[in-house]
C-alpha atoms as an extended CHARMM CRD file, in Angstrom:
* protein
*
       288  EXT
         1         1  MET       CA              0.0000000000        0.0000000000        0.0000000000  PROA      1               0.0000000000
         2         2  GLU       CA              2.5160000000        2.5100000000       -1.2160000000  PROA      2               0.0000000000
         3         3  GLN       CA              0.1080000000        5.4590000000       -1.2500000000  PROA      3               0.0000000000
         4         4  GLY       CA             -1.9050000000        4.3650000000        1.7650000000  PROA      4               0.0000000000
         5         5  ILE       CA             -1.4630000000        4.7410000000        5.4940000000  PROA      5               0.0000000000
         6         6  PRO       CA             -1.7140000000        1.3920000000        7.2620000000  PROA      6               0.0000000000
         7         7  ASP       CA             -2.0030000000        3.1570000000       10.5980000000  PROA      7               0.0000000000
         8         8  ILE       CA             -2.6080000000        6.8690000000       11.0340000000  PROA      8               0.0000000000
         9         9  ASN       CA             -1.3070000000        6.5470000000       14.5940000000  PROA      9               0.0000000000
        10        10  GLU       CA              2.0990000000        5.7400000000       13.1510000000  PROA      10              0.0000000000
        11        11  LEU       CA              1.9390000000        8.9310000000       11.0930000000  PROA      11              0.0000000000
        12        12  VAL       CA              1.0480000000       11.0350000000       14.1420000000  PROA      12              0.0000000000
        13        13  SER       CA              3.8500000000        9.4400000000       16.1650000000  PROA      13              0.0000000000
        14        14  ASP       CA              6.3720000000       10.0690000000       13.3720000000  PROA      14              0.0000000000
        15        15  TYR       CA              5.3200000000       13.7260000000       13.1750000000  PROA      15              0.0000000000
        16        16  LEU       CA              5.5830000000       14.2390000000       16.9340000000  PROA      16              0.0000000000
        17        17  ASP       CA              8.9940000000       12.5770000000       17.0000000000  PROA      17              0.0000000000
        18        18  ARG       CA             10.2180000000       15.1190000000       14.4430000000  PROA      18              0.0000000000
        19        19  VAL       CA              9.0820000000       18.1580000000       16.4290000000  PROA      19              0.0000000000
        20        20  ARG       CA              9.6180000000       16.8840000000       19.9790000000  PROA      20              0.0000000000
        21        21  ILE       CA             11.6970000000       19.0060000000       22.3420000000  PROA      21              0.0000000000
        22        22  SER       CA             11.2840000000       16.8860000000       25.4680000000  PROA      22              0.0000000000
        23        23  ASP       CA              8.5460000000       14.8070000000       27.1070000000  PROA      23              0.0000000000
        24        24  ASN       CA              5.2140000000       16.4080000000       26.0420000000  PROA      24              0.0000000000
        25        25  LEU       CA              6.8180000000       19.6360000000       24.7660000000  PROA      25              0.0000000000
        26        26  TYR       CA              6.9860000000       20.1740000000       21.0010000000  PROA      26              0.0000000000
        27        27  MET       CA              8.0570000000       22.9720000000       18.6440000000  PROA      27              0.0000000000
        28        28  VAL       CA              4.9360000000       23.7780000000       16.5910000000  PROA      28              0.0000000000
        29        29  GLY       CA              3.5820000000       27.0020000000       15.1370000000  PROA      29              0.0000000000
        30        30  GLY       CA              6.9100000000       28.6820000000       15.7840000000  PROA      30              0.0000000000
        31        31  ARG       CA              6.8460000000       28.1270000000       19.5590000000  PROA      31              0.0000000000
        32        32  PRO       CA              7.1010000000       25.3920000000       22.2090000000  PROA      32              0.0000000000
        33        33  ARG       CA              3.7000000000       23.8590000000       22.9860000000  PROA      33              0.0000000000
        34        34  GLU       CA              2.5210000000       20.9180000000       25.0990000000  PROA      34              0.0000000000
        35        35  ILE       CA              0.8450000000       18.2200000000       22.9810000000  PROA      35              0.0000000000
        36        36  PHE       CA             -0.9100000000       15.1160000000       24.2770000000  PROA      36              0.0000000000
        37        37  PRO       CA             -1.6630000000       12.2370000000       21.8710000000  PROA      37              0.0000000000
        38        38  ARG       CA             -4.6930000000        9.9720000000       22.5650000000  PROA      38              0.0000000000
        39        39  LEU       CA             -4.2810000000        7.3020000000       19.9020000000  PROA      39              0.0000000000
        40        40  PHE       CA             -6.7850000000        4.4500000000       19.9930000000  PROA      40              0.0000000000
        41        41  GLN       CA             -6.6280000000        1.3160000000       17.8560000000  PROA      41              0.0000000000
        42        42  ILE       CA             -7.8220000000        2.1690000000       14.3520000000  PROA      42              0.0000000000
        43        43  SER       CA             -8.2560000000        0.6020000000       10.9140000000  PROA      43              0.0000000000
        44        44  PRO       CA             -6.1670000000        1.3190000000        7.7900000000  PROA      44              0.0000000000
        45        45  ILE       CA             -7.2440000000        4.0510000000        5.3970000000  PROA      45              0.0000000000
        46        46  ASN       CA             -6.5450000000        4.7100000000        1.7200000000  PROA      46              0.0000000000
        47        47  CYS       CA             -5.1430000000        8.2090000000        1.5120000000  PROA      47              0.0000000000
        48        48  PRO       CA             -1.7710000000        9.6210000000        0.4110000000  PROA      48              0.0000000000
        49        49  ARG       CA              0.6150000000        9.7620000000        3.3330000000  PROA      49              0.0000000000
        50        50  GLN       CA              2.0650000000       13.1410000000        2.4230000000  PROA      50              0.0000000000
        51        51  LYS       CA             -1.3780000000       14.7460000000        2.1790000000  PROA      51              0.0000000000
        52        52  VAL       CA             -2.4630000000       13.6150000000        5.6350000000  PROA      52              0.0000000000
        53        53  THR       CA              0.8950000000       14.7220000000        7.0170000000  PROA      53              0.0000000000
        54        54  ALA       CA              0.3060000000       18.1580000000        5.5000000000  PROA      54              0.0000000000
        55        55  LEU       CA             -3.1500000000       18.3520000000        7.1180000000  PROA      55              0.0000000000
        56        56  LEU       CA             -1.7430000000       17.3480000000       10.5000000000  PROA      56              0.0000000000
        57        57  GLU       CA              1.1820000000       19.7830000000       10.4030000000  PROA      57              0.0000000000
        58        58  HSD       CA             -0.9410000000       22.6790000000        9.1770000000  PROA      58              0.0000000000
        59        59  VAL       CA             -3.7420000000       22.3080000000       11.7280000000  PROA      59              0.0000000000
        60        60  VAL       CA             -1.4420000000       21.6980000000       14.7090000000  PROA      60              0.0000000000
        61        61  GLY       CA              0.5920000000       24.7430000000       13.7190000000  PROA      61              0.0000000000
        62        62  LYS       CA             -2.4680000000       26.9760000000       13.3160000000  PROA      62              0.0000000000
        63        63  LEU       CA             -4.0420000000       25.8720000000       16.6190000000  PROA      63              0.0000000000
        64        64  SER       CA             -0.7160000000       26.4520000000       18.3630000000  PROA      64              0.0000000000
        65        65  GLU       CA             -0.4750000000       29.9700000000       16.9340000000  PROA      65              0.0000000000
        66        66  SER       CA             -3.9710000000       30.8700000000       18.1670000000  PROA      66              0.0000000000
        67        67  ALA       CA             -3.6580000000       29.1480000000       21.5590000000  PROA      67              0.0000000000
        68        68  ARG       CA             -3.1160000000       31.0740000000       24.7840000000  PROA      68              0.0000000000
        69        69  ASP       CA             -0.0340000000       30.4150000000       26.8960000000  PROA      69              0.0000000000
        70        70  GLU       CA             -1.9730000000       28.2050000000       29.3220000000  PROA      70              0.0000000000
        71        71  GLU       CA             -3.5290000000       26.0690000000       26.5710000000  PROA      71              0.0000000000
        72        72  VAL       CA             -2.3080000000       22.7030000000       25.2890000000  PROA      72              0.0000000000
        73        73  ILE       CA             -3.0940000000       20.6230000000       22.1910000000  PROA      73              0.0000000000
        74        74  THR       CA             -4.5770000000       17.1270000000       22.1050000000  PROA      74              0.0000000000
        75        75  ILE       CA             -4.4570000000       14.8470000000       19.0420000000  PROA      75              0.0000000000
        76        76  SER       CA             -6.9810000000       11.9860000000       19.1170000000  PROA      76              0.0000000000
        77        77  SER       CA             -7.5990000000        9.1150000000       16.6970000000  PROA      77              0.0000000000
        78        78  TYR       CA            -10.4780000000        6.6200000000       16.8060000000  PROA      78              0.0000000000
        79        79  CYS       CA            -12.9120000000        4.6040000000       14.6990000000  PROA      79              0.0000000000
        80        80  PHE       CA            -16.6390000000        5.3390000000       14.5530000000  PROA      80              0.0000000000
        81        81  GLU       CA            -19.2390000000        3.8440000000       12.1930000000  PROA      81              0.0000000000
        82        82  ARG       CA            -16.7350000000        2.5250000000        9.6580000000  PROA      82              0.0000000000
        83        83  HSD       CA            -14.6280000000        5.6610000000        9.3950000000  PROA      83              0.0000000000
        84        84  VAL       CA            -11.3510000000        6.7540000000       10.9440000000  PROA      84              0.0000000000
        85        85  TYR       CA            -11.3130000000       10.1370000000       12.6790000000  PROA      85              0.0000000000
        86        86  LEU       CA             -8.4940000000       12.4680000000       13.6560000000  PROA      86              0.0000000000
        87        87  ASP       CA             -9.4720000000       15.1950000000       16.1550000000  PROA      87              0.0000000000
        88        88  ILE       CA             -7.0480000000       18.0380000000       16.9110000000  PROA      88              0.0000000000
        89        89  SER       CA             -8.0570000000       20.4990000000       19.6360000000  PROA      89              0.0000000000
        90        90  ARG       CA             -6.6460000000       23.2370000000       21.8600000000  PROA      90              0.0000000000
        91        91  HSD       CA             -7.8940000000       23.6190000000       25.4260000000  PROA      91              0.0000000000
        92        92  GLY       CA             -6.9690000000       24.7170000000       28.9300000000  PROA      92              0.0000000000
        93        93  ARG       CA             -4.4170000000       22.5190000000       30.6680000000  PROA      93              0.0000000000
        94        94  SER       CA             -6.8730000000       21.6770000000       33.4700000000  PROA      94              0.0000000000
        95        95  LEU       CA             -9.7930000000       21.0810000000       31.0880000000  PROA      95              0.0000000000
        96        96  PRO       CA            -10.5840000000       18.0570000000       28.9040000000  PROA      96              0.0000000000
        97        97  PRO       CA            -10.1540000000       18.2280000000       25.1320000000  PROA      97              0.0000000000
        98        98  VAL       CA            -13.0660000000       18.0500000000       22.7230000000  PROA      98              0.0000000000
        99        99  ASP       CA            -14.1260000000       14.4160000000       22.7470000000  PROA      99              0.0000000000
       100       100  GLN       CA            -15.0000000000       12.4100000000       19.6300000000  PROA      100             0.0000000000
       101       101  VAL       CA            -16.2830000000       15.1170000000       17.3140000000  PROA      101             0.0000000000
       102       102  ALA       CA            -17.6980000000       12.3050000000       15.1550000000  PROA      102             0.0000000000
       103       103  ARG       CA            -20.5680000000       11.9230000000       17.6200000000  PROA      103             0.0000000000
       104       104  PHE       CA            -21.8640000000       15.4700000000       17.1910000000  PROA      104             0.0000000000
       105       105  GLY       CA            -20.0150000000       17.2420000000       14.3540000000  PROA      105             0.0000000000
       106       106  GLU       CA            -21.1200000000       17.9680000000       10.7920000000  PROA      106             0.0000000000
       107       107  TYR       CA            -18.4930000000       16.9530000000        8.2330000000  PROA      107             0.0000000000
       108       108  ARG       CA            -18.1180000000       18.5700000000        4.8150000000  PROA      108             0.0000000000
       109       109  TRP       CA            -15.8910000000       18.3850000000        1.7660000000  PROA      109             0.0000000000
       110       110  ALA       CA            -13.4050000000       21.1660000000        1.0490000000  PROA      110             0.0000000000
       111       111  ASP       CA            -15.7220000000       22.9600000000       -1.4030000000  PROA      111             0.0000000000
       112       112  GLU       CA            -18.4720000000       23.1100000000        1.2350000000  PROA      112             0.0000000000
       113       113  LEU       CA            -16.4450000000       24.8790000000        3.9340000000  PROA      113             0.0000000000
       114       114  ALA       CA            -16.9580000000       28.4790000000        2.8080000000  PROA      114             0.0000000000
       115       115  ASP       CA            -19.0150000000       29.3360000000        5.9030000000  PROA      115             0.0000000000
       116       116  ARG       CA            -16.4790000000       27.8940000000        8.3750000000  PROA      116             0.0000000000
       117       117  PRO       CA            -13.6880000000       29.8250000000       10.1680000000  PROA      117             0.0000000000
       118       118  ILE       CA            -11.0130000000       28.0480000000        8.1570000000  PROA      118             0.0000000000
       119       119  ASP       CA             -8.0840000000       29.3050000000        6.0780000000  PROA      119             0.0000000000
       120       120  GLU       CA             -7.5980000000       28.8150000000        2.3470000000  PROA      120             0.0000000000
       121       121  THR       CA             -4.3860000000       26.8150000000        2.7630000000  PROA      121             0.0000000000
       122       122  LEU       CA             -6.1850000000       24.0710000000        4.6590000000  PROA      122             0.0000000000
       123       123  VAL       CA             -8.9520000000       23.9800000000        2.0580000000  PROA      123             0.0000000000
       124       124  THR       CA             -6.3380000000       23.5600000000       -0.6780000000  PROA      124             0.0000000000
       125       125  VAL       CA             -4.6340000000       20.6890000000        1.1390000000  PROA      125             0.0000000000
       126       126  LEU       CA             -7.9840000000       19.1310000000        1.9930000000  PROA      126             0.0000000000
       127       127  LYS       CA             -9.0090000000       18.9970000000       -1.6710000000  PROA      127             0.0000000000
       128       128  ALA       CA             -6.1040000000       16.6460000000       -2.3720000000  PROA      128             0.0000000000
       129       129  THR       CA             -7.3530000000       14.0260000000        0.1230000000  PROA      129             0.0000000000
       130       130  LEU       CA            -10.2830000000       11.6510000000        0.3750000000  PROA      130             0.0000000000
       131       131  CYS       CA            -11.4190000000       13.0440000000        3.7110000000  PROA      131             0.0000000000
       132       132  GLN       CA            -14.0550000000       15.4320000000        5.0250000000  PROA      132             0.0000000000
       133       133  CYS       CA            -13.5530000000       18.0980000000        7.6830000000  PROA      133             0.0000000000
       134       134  CYS       CA            -15.4670000000       19.4720000000       10.6780000000  PROA      134             0.0000000000
       135       135  VAL       CA            -14.3970000000       22.8220000000       12.1530000000  PROA      135             0.0000000000
       136       136  ASP       CA            -15.4830000000       24.4820000000       15.3960000000  PROA      136             0.0000000000
       137       137  ARG       CA            -17.9390000000       27.2720000000       14.5450000000  PROA      137             0.0000000000
       138       138  SER       CA            -18.2750000000       28.6730000000       18.0600000000  PROA      138             0.0000000000
       139       139  ALA       CA            -15.4900000000       31.2340000000       17.5760000000  PROA      139             0.0000000000
       140       140  GLN       CA            -13.6630000000       33.0660000000       14.8270000000  PROA      140             0.0000000000
       141       141  THR       CA            -10.5500000000       31.1060000000       15.7480000000  PROA      141             0.0000000000
       142       142  PRO       CA            -11.4210000000       27.3740000000       15.8910000000  PROA      142             0.0000000000
       143       143  SER       CA            -10.6740000000       25.4150000000       19.0540000000  PROA      143             0.0000000000
       144       144  TYR       CA            -10.8330000000       22.1040000000       17.1910000000  PROA      144             0.0000000000
       145       145  VAL       CA            -10.6270000000       20.6190000000       13.7130000000  PROA      145             0.0000000000
       146       146  SER       CA            -11.6300000000       17.0190000000       12.9260000000  PROA      146             0.0000000000
       147       147  PHE       CA            -10.9990000000       14.8820000000        9.8400000000  PROA      147             0.0000000000
       148       148  LYS       CA            -13.1080000000       11.9400000000        8.6530000000  PROA      148             0.0000000000
       149       149  PHE       CA            -11.3540000000        9.2730000000        6.5600000000  PROA      149             0.0000000000
       150       150  PRO       CA            -13.0130000000        6.3020000000        4.8470000000  PROA      150             0.0000000000
       151       151  VAL       CA            -11.7330000000        2.9410000000        6.0130000000  PROA      151             0.0000000000
       152       152  SER       CA             -9.9360000000        0.8050000000        3.4520000000  PROA      152             0.0000000000
       153       153  ALA       CA            -12.3050000000       -1.4280000000        1.4880000000  PROA      153             0.0000000000
       154       154  THR       CA            -10.2040000000       -4.4380000000        2.5150000000  PROA      154             0.0000000000
       155       155  VAL       CA            -11.2610000000       -4.0540000000        6.1570000000  PROA      155             0.0000000000
       156       156  GLU       CA            -14.2430000000       -6.1540000000        7.1860000000  PROA      156             0.0000000000
       157       157  GLN       CA            -16.8670000000       -4.6430000000        9.4750000000  PROA      157             0.0000000000
       158       158  ASP       CA            -16.1520000000       -7.2350000000       12.1760000000  PROA      158             0.0000000000
       159       159  ASP       CA            -12.4930000000       -6.1940000000       12.1430000000  PROA      159             0.0000000000
       160       160  MET       CA            -13.3090000000       -2.5950000000       13.0590000000  PROA      160             0.0000000000
       161       161  PRO       CA            -11.9340000000       -1.7720000000       16.5210000000  PROA      161             0.0000000000
       162       162  LYS       CA            -14.1900000000       -0.3800000000       19.2010000000  PROA      162             0.0000000000
       163       163  SER       CA            -14.0580000000        3.3940000000       19.4550000000  PROA      163             0.0000000000
       164       164  ARG       CA            -13.5210000000        3.5760000000       23.1960000000  PROA      164             0.0000000000
       165       165  SER       CA            -13.7590000000        1.7150000000       26.4830000000  PROA      165             0.0000000000
       166       166  ARG       CA            -13.2330000000        4.5550000000       28.9820000000  PROA      166             0.0000000000
       167       167  VAL       CA            -16.0300000000        5.8910000000       31.1510000000  PROA      167             0.0000000000
       168       168  ARG       CA            -17.5380000000        9.1020000000       29.7070000000  PROA      168             0.0000000000
       169       169  LEU       CA            -18.9340000000       11.4700000000       32.2860000000  PROA      169             0.0000000000
       170       170  LEU       CA            -20.9620000000       14.6830000000       31.9420000000  PROA      170             0.0000000000
       171       171  ALA       CA            -20.6930000000       17.0880000000       34.8970000000  PROA      171             0.0000000000
       172       172  ILE       CA            -23.3090000000       19.8680000000       35.1800000000  PROA      172             0.0000000000
       173       173  ASP       CA            -22.7020000000       22.6170000000       37.7440000000  PROA      173             0.0000000000
       174       174  ASP       CA            -22.9480000000       26.4140000000       37.7110000000  PROA      174             0.0000000000
       175       175  GLN       CA            -19.6680000000       26.7580000000       39.6500000000  PROA      175             0.0000000000
       176       176  THR       CA            -16.5050000000       26.5890000000       37.5640000000  PROA      176             0.0000000000
       177       177  VAL       CA            -14.4030000000       25.6140000000       40.5820000000  PROA      177             0.0000000000
       178       178  ILE       CA            -16.5370000000       22.4950000000       41.1290000000  PROA      178             0.0000000000
       179       179  LEU       CA            -16.3150000000       21.5230000000       37.4670000000  PROA      179             0.0000000000
       180       180  ASP       CA            -12.5390000000       21.9850000000       37.5530000000  PROA      180             0.0000000000
       181       181  LEU       CA            -12.3440000000       19.7840000000       40.6390000000  PROA      181             0.0000000000
       182       182  ILE       CA            -14.4730000000       17.0370000000       39.1060000000  PROA      182             0.0000000000
       183       183  THR       CA            -12.4860000000       17.2370000000       35.8760000000  PROA      183             0.0000000000
       184       184  ALA       CA             -9.1380000000       16.9310000000       37.6470000000  PROA      184             0.0000000000
       185       185  MET       CA            -10.3600000000       14.0130000000       39.7670000000  PROA      185             0.0000000000
       186       186  CYS       CA            -11.8450000000       12.1550000000       36.8020000000  PROA      186             0.0000000000
       187       187  GLN       CA             -8.8060000000       12.6790000000       34.5990000000  PROA      187             0.0000000000
       188       188  SER       CA             -6.6400000000       11.1610000000       37.3290000000  PROA      188             0.0000000000
       189       189  LEU       CA             -8.9480000000        8.1230000000       37.1390000000  PROA      189             0.0000000000
       190       190  ASP       CA             -8.6230000000        8.0210000000       33.3210000000  PROA      190             0.0000000000
       191       191  TYR       CA            -12.2660000000        8.9890000000       32.7880000000  PROA      191             0.0000000000
       192       192  GLU       CA            -13.3660000000       11.1580000000       29.8720000000  PROA      192             0.0000000000
       193       193  VAL       CA            -15.0980000000       14.3190000000       31.1470000000  PROA      193             0.0000000000
       194       194  VAL       CA            -17.3630000000       16.8880000000       29.4980000000  PROA      194             0.0000000000
       195       195  THR       CA            -18.6410000000       19.8590000000       31.5280000000  PROA      195             0.0000000000
       196       196  ALA       CA            -21.6160000000       22.2160000000       31.3840000000  PROA      196             0.0000000000
       197       197  LEU       CA            -22.2710000000       25.3970000000       33.3820000000  PROA      197             0.0000000000
       198       198  SER       CA            -26.0730000000       25.1760000000       33.2830000000  PROA      198             0.0000000000
       199       199  GLY       CA            -28.8680000000       22.6670000000       33.0380000000  PROA      199             0.0000000000
       200       200  ASP       CA            -29.7480000000       23.7810000000       29.5150000000  PROA      200             0.0000000000
       201       201  GLU       CA            -26.1600000000       23.4410000000       28.3360000000  PROA      201             0.0000000000
       202       202  GLY       CA            -25.9280000000       20.0080000000       29.9330000000  PROA      202             0.0000000000
       203       203  LEU       CA            -29.1530000000       18.8600000000       28.2770000000  PROA      203             0.0000000000
       204       204  GLU       CA            -27.9010000000       20.0490000000       24.9060000000  PROA      204             0.0000000000
       205       205  LYS       CA            -24.6410000000       18.1170000000       25.2860000000  PROA      205             0.0000000000
       206       206  ALA       CA            -26.5250000000       15.0280000000       26.4800000000  PROA      206             0.0000000000
       207       207  GLU       CA            -28.5590000000       15.1590000000       23.2690000000  PROA      207             0.0000000000
       208       208  GLN       CA            -25.4830000000       15.5240000000       21.0650000000  PROA      208             0.0000000000
       209       209  GLN       CA            -23.1020000000       13.0780000000       22.7410000000  PROA      209             0.0000000000
       210       210  GLN       CA            -23.1880000000        9.7130000000       24.5000000000  PROA      210             0.0000000000
       211       211  PHE       CA            -22.3400000000        9.4600000000       28.2010000000  PROA      211             0.0000000000
       212       212  ASP       CA            -22.0870000000        6.6230000000       30.7060000000  PROA      212             0.0000000000
       213       213  ILE       CA            -22.8460000000        8.7570000000       33.7920000000  PROA      213             0.0000000000
       214       214  ILE       CA            -24.1560000000       12.2630000000       34.4140000000  PROA      214             0.0000000000
       215       215  LEU       CA            -23.4740000000       14.3940000000       37.5190000000  PROA      215             0.0000000000
       216       216  ALA       CA            -25.9490000000       17.2310000000       38.0910000000  PROA      216             0.0000000000
       217       217  ASP       CA            -25.8150000000       19.8760000000       40.8200000000  PROA      217             0.0000000000
       218       218  LEU       CA            -28.9910000000       20.2140000000       42.8750000000  PROA      218             0.0000000000
       219       219  ALA       CA            -29.0240000000       24.0090000000       43.2650000000  PROA      219             0.0000000000
       220       220  MET       CA            -28.4980000000       25.7690000000       39.9380000000  PROA      220             0.0000000000
       221       221  PRO       CA            -30.0660000000       28.9690000000       38.6030000000  PROA      221             0.0000000000
       222       222  GLY       CA            -32.9870000000       28.2960000000       36.2900000000  PROA      222             0.0000000000
       223       223  SER       CA            -33.4070000000       24.5610000000       36.7620000000  PROA      223             0.0000000000
       224       224  SER       CA            -32.6970000000       22.4370000000       39.8180000000  PROA      224             0.0000000000
       225       225  GLY       CA            -30.7720000000       19.2020000000       39.5380000000  PROA      225             0.0000000000
       226       226  LEU       CA            -34.0620000000       17.3530000000       39.9950000000  PROA      226             0.0000000000
       227       227  GLU       CA            -35.6220000000       19.1280000000       37.0130000000  PROA      227             0.0000000000
       228       228  VAL       CA            -32.5140000000       18.5520000000       34.9270000000  PROA      228             0.0000000000
       229       229  ALA       CA            -32.5850000000       14.8370000000       35.8120000000  PROA      229             0.0000000000
       230       230  ARG       CA            -36.2500000000       14.6090000000       34.8090000000  PROA      230             0.0000000000
       231       231  ARG       CA            -35.5190000000       16.1380000000       31.4110000000  PROA      231             0.0000000000
       232       232  LEU       CA            -32.4220000000       13.9800000000       30.9890000000  PROA      232             0.0000000000
       233       233  LYS       CA            -34.6910000000       10.9250000000       31.0960000000  PROA      233             0.0000000000
       234       234  GLU       CA            -36.1170000000       12.1500000000       27.7930000000  PROA      234             0.0000000000
       235       235  VAL       CA            -32.8900000000       13.1220000000       25.9960000000  PROA      235             0.0000000000
       236       236  ALA       CA            -30.5830000000       10.4360000000       27.4730000000  PROA      236             0.0000000000
       237       237  PRO       CA            -32.8020000000        7.5550000000       28.6060000000  PROA      237             0.0000000000
       238       238  GLY       CA            -31.0810000000        4.8780000000       30.6520000000  PROA      238             0.0000000000
       239       239  VAL       CA            -28.0600000000        7.0010000000       31.6020000000  PROA      239             0.0000000000
       240       240  PRO       CA            -27.6980000000        7.0590000000       35.4130000000  PROA      240             0.0000000000
       241       241  VAL       CA            -27.7360000000       10.4840000000       37.0620000000  PROA      241             0.0000000000
       242       242  ILE       CA            -25.8860000000       11.3320000000       40.2830000000  PROA      242             0.0000000000
       243       243  LEU       CA            -27.1680000000       14.3560000000       42.1970000000  PROA      243             0.0000000000
       244       244  VAL       CA            -24.4290000000       16.6030000000       43.6290000000  PROA      244             0.0000000000
       245       245  THR       CA            -25.2740000000       18.9230000000       46.5210000000  PROA      245             0.0000000000
       246       246  GLY       CA            -23.6780000000       20.9000000000       49.3090000000  PROA      246             0.0000000000
       247       247  TRP       CA            -26.9590000000       21.0350000000       51.2640000000  PROA      247             0.0000000000
       248       248  GLU       CA            -28.2850000000       18.6520000000       53.8510000000  PROA      248             0.0000000000
       249       249  VAL       CA            -31.3180000000       17.5080000000       51.9210000000  PROA      249             0.0000000000
       250       250  SER       CA            -33.7130000000       14.6560000000       52.4580000000  PROA      250             0.0000000000
       251       251  ILE       CA            -35.3840000000       13.5450000000       49.2390000000  PROA      251             0.0000000000
       252       252  PRO       CA            -37.5840000000       10.4320000000       49.2520000000  PROA      252             0.0000000000
       253       253  PRO       CA            -35.9110000000        7.5460000000       47.3740000000  PROA      253             0.0000000000
       254       254  GLU       CA            -38.9870000000        7.0720000000       45.2050000000  PROA      254             0.0000000000
       255       255  GLN       CA            -38.7440000000       10.6950000000       44.0510000000  PROA      255             0.0000000000
       256       256  LEU       CA            -35.0930000000       10.2370000000       43.1280000000  PROA      256             0.0000000000
       257       257  LYS       CA            -35.8120000000        6.9950000000       41.2890000000  PROA      257             0.0000000000
       258       258  ALA       CA            -38.6870000000        8.5790000000       39.3850000000  PROA      258             0.0000000000
       259       259  VAL       CA            -36.3540000000       11.0920000000       37.7210000000  PROA      259             0.0000000000
       260       260  GLY       CA            -33.4800000000        8.6600000000       37.1280000000  PROA      260             0.0000000000
       261       261  ILE       CA            -31.2320000000        9.6630000000       40.0410000000  PROA      261             0.0000000000
       262       262  ILE       CA            -29.4060000000        6.6450000000       41.4490000000  PROA      262             0.0000000000
       263       263  ASN       CA            -27.3310000000        8.3100000000       44.1820000000  PROA      263             0.0000000000
       264       264  ILE       CA            -26.3670000000       11.5780000000       45.8940000000  PROA      264             0.0000000000
       265       265  LEU       CA            -22.8150000000       12.9270000000       46.1730000000  PROA      265             0.0000000000
       266       266  HSD       CA            -22.3780000000       15.4630000000       48.9670000000  PROA      266             0.0000000000
       267       267  LYS       CA            -19.9620000000       18.3920000000       48.7650000000  PROA      267             0.0000000000
       268       268  PRO       CA            -17.2010000000       18.6160000000       49.7330000000  PROA      268             0.0000000000
       269       269  PHE       CA            -16.2550000000       15.1600000000       48.4920000000  PROA      269             0.0000000000
       270       270  ARG       CA            -12.9840000000       13.2680000000       48.2180000000  PROA      270             0.0000000000
       271       271  ILE       CA            -11.6790000000       11.4710000000       45.1740000000  PROA      271             0.0000000000
       272       272  GLU       CA            -12.3440000000        8.1450000000       46.8840000000  PROA      272             0.0000000000
       273       273  GLN       CA            -16.0290000000        9.0190000000       47.2420000000  PROA      273             0.0000000000
       274       274  LEU       CA            -16.3050000000       10.1180000000       43.6270000000  PROA      274             0.0000000000
       275       275  THR       CA            -14.5120000000        6.9640000000       42.4740000000  PROA      275             0.0000000000
       276       276  GLU       CA            -16.7810000000        4.6460000000       44.4360000000  PROA      276             0.0000000000
       277       277  ILE       CA            -20.0250000000        6.2850000000       43.3680000000  PROA      277             0.0000000000
       278       278  VAL       CA            -19.0370000000        6.3730000000       39.6730000000  PROA      278             0.0000000000
       279       279  ARG       CA            -17.7970000000        2.7900000000       39.6730000000  PROA      279             0.0000000000
       280       280  SER       CA            -20.9930000000        1.6160000000       41.3830000000  PROA      280             0.0000000000
       281       281  ALA       CA            -23.0830000000        3.4040000000       38.7670000000  PROA      281             0.0000000000
       282       282  THR       CA            -20.9990000000        1.9000000000       35.9550000000  PROA      282             0.0000000000
       283       283  VAL       CA            -21.3520000000       -1.6290000000       37.3010000000  PROA      283             0.0000000000
       284       284  ALA       CA            -25.0800000000       -1.1910000000       37.9270000000  PROA      284             0.0000000000
       285       285  ARG       CA            -25.6210000000       -0.0180000000       34.3600000000  PROA      285             0.0000000000
       286       286  SER       CA            -23.5750000000       -2.8300000000       32.8120000000  PROA      286             0.0000000000
       287       287  VAL       CA            -25.5850000000       -5.5260000000       34.5910000000  PROA      287             0.0000000000
       288       288  GLY       CA            -28.9180000000       -3.7150000000       34.4090000000  PROA      288             0.0000000000
């Protein structure tokens, strides 16, 4: 497969080896930048090696140029519904990267990207590949870019690797400090974390992405954790909800069960408490 890439992870590793300074520090976009690869098992794709390398180098460089000093870059690869995806994102060091854009993003060909905050050079390089692109539209300067590659026709469906096995958790709380704490704790446990600062934002993310567990604060402006849990039953049925509260509350078990809440986590909590309650919820769901 002279023109193909048997493993895009190998390409990413080769690129990082070329620009590595030390450990997770790399020279990209004309400056040192921390980069963290998250390379899952993937299938081979049919696409010219040099073209994908050009996409990777260009996007990493551009995201590095637009990133703030405290931001890092994450490069993720995974399979989803018979395609290989490469997500490249910039984010705060204490915050999780964008997770599996394939589950919520809209992918387009190069000629269809006129309305996206994307530069002409990337469009030119993109036209020479067999892939589609999804770009963050939430800001003038994108925080992520994702590429969708078709899997080689020689790969059977049963040979496709699973996209992930890590626990995915959605944390909903109106206090940034609590979300930062939950994020740091969960990352130390190798969980994938997505955060939301309001019930409405959390509900929107629950509709767009798949989660194994959802943490919702009881006292939030607009909607209480109980109301959020009730609405989550409609947008994310079957996903266990853990109510987080700093108040001494007594809610009847039947009321909690009725809205899908399986447990209560009291603030302040330790990492051991968070670990136990999440693991219990994961086990309960897997055998339920």
